[in-house]
C-alpha positions in Angstrom: -50.5 -36.5 31.4 -53.7 -35.2 29.4 -56.2 -37.6 31.2 -55.3 -36.5 34.7 -55.5 -32.7 34.1 -58.8 -33.1 32.2 -60.2 -35.1 35.2 -59.1 -32.4 37.6 -60.3 -29.8 35.9 -63.9 -31.4 35.3 -63.6 -32.4 39.2 -62.7 -28.9 40.3 -65.6 -27.6 38.0 -68.3 -30.0 39.3 -67.3 -29.3 42.9 -67.2 -25.4 42.3 -71.0 -25.7 41.0 -72.1 -27.8 43.6 -70.3 -25.6 46.4 -71.5 -22.5 45.0 -75.1 -23.5 45.1 -74.6 -24.9 48.6 -73.4 -21.2 49.5 -76.1 -19.6 47.8 -78.8 -21.6 49.1 -77.5 -23.6 52.4 -75.3 -21.0 53.8 -77.3 -17.8 53.2 -79.2 -17.5 56.4 -76.2 -19.1 58.4 -73.0 -17.3 57.6 -72.8 -13.5 57.8 -72.5 -11.5 54.5 -68.8 -11.1 55.0 -68.5 -14.9 55.5 -70.6 -15.5 52.6 -68.4 -13.2 50.4 -65.5 -14.9 51.1 -67.0 -18.4 50.4 -67.9 -17.2 47.1 -64.3 -15.9 46.6 -63.2 -19.1 47.0 -65.9 -20.9 44.5 -65.0 -18.1 42.0 -61.2 -18.8 42.2 -62.1 -22.6 41.9 -64.0 -22.0 38.8 -61.0 -19.9 37.2 -58.7 -22.6 37.9 -61.0 -25.3 36.6 -61.0 -23.5 33.4 -57.3 -22.8 33.5 -56.6 -26.5 33.7 -58.7 -27.0 30.6 -56.6 -24.5 28.8 -53.6 -26.3 30.0 -54.8 -29.5 28.4 -55.0 -27.4 25.0 -51.3 -26.8 25.2 -50.6 -30.6 24.5 -47.8 -31.6 23.5 -45.8 -28.6 25.0 -43.1 -29.4 27.4 -44.2 -32.4 29.6 -42.1 -30.8 32.6 -43.7 -27.7 32.6 -47.1 -29.0 32.0 -46.5 -31.2 35.3 -45.6 -28.0 37.1 -48.6 -26.0 35.8 -51.0 -28.9 36.8 -49.5 -29.3 40.2 -49.3 -25.6 41.0 -53.1 -25.2 39.9 -54.5 -28.2 41.7 -52.5 -27.7 45.0 -53.2 -24.0 44.7 -56.7 -24.3 44.1 -57.0 -26.8 47.0 -54.9 -24.7 49.4 -56.6 -21.3 48.4 -60.3 -22.0 48.4 -60.2 -24.9 50.4 -58.8 -22.9 53.3 -61.0 -20.1 52.4 -64.4 -22.5 52.7 -63.0 -23.8 56.0 -62.3 -20.1 57.3 -65.6 -19.1 56.1 -67.7 -21.8 57.8 -65.8 -22.0 61.1 -69.0 -21.2 62.7 -70.8 -24.1 61.1 -67.7 -26.6 62.5 -68.6 -25.5 66.1 -66.4 -22.7 66.4 -63.3 -25.1 65.6 -60.1 -23.2 65.7 -59.0 -23.2 62.1 -57.0 -19.9 62.5 -54.2 -21.8 61.5 -55.8 -22.1 57.9 -55.0 -18.7 57.4 -51.5 -18.8 56.0 -52.6 -21.7 53.6 -54.6 -18.9 51.6 -51.8 -17.1 50.6 -49.6 -20.4 49.9 -52.2 -21.5 47.7 -52.4 -18.1 46.1 -48.9 -18.0 45.4 -48.9 -21.6 44.0 -51.7 -20.3 41.6 -49.5 -17.3 40.4 -46.5 -19.8 40.0 -48.9 -22.0 38.0 -49.8 -18.9 35.6 -46.4 -18.0 35.2 -45.2 -21.5 34.4 -47.9 -21.3 31.7 -46.9 -18.3 30.4 -43.3 -19.8 30.0 -44.7 -22.9 28.2 -46.6 -20.6 25.8 -43.6 -18.6 25.1 -41.5 -21.9 24.4 -44.2 -23.3 22.2 -43.3 -23.4 18.4 -45.8 -22.2 16.0 
């Protein structure tokens, strides 16, 4: 289980850097300041949770079931939270696509992130040592 956690952390970190650079350089004159701020929020949370997954890898070999819960919550939460923010912020670039249905995915992703942090706290509390 440690290998997929580290791989996901690295891929989230890598894509966050690429998306951050794209936002700063490629979207600066295209998005409104509010849209660009939203996009940057998505990048920031993606970086936070890439680092959190690296922290999760350090918890091995704790309760494997809890590690799977944390991993799933962080990965799915980041994809839903940051991904929906990226698409909502860039809707004008998508031809004004009707992406309002993505709005509910943002808080759902946030809830998964909070759940992942709670599960990590439980894993830390149960760790002996």
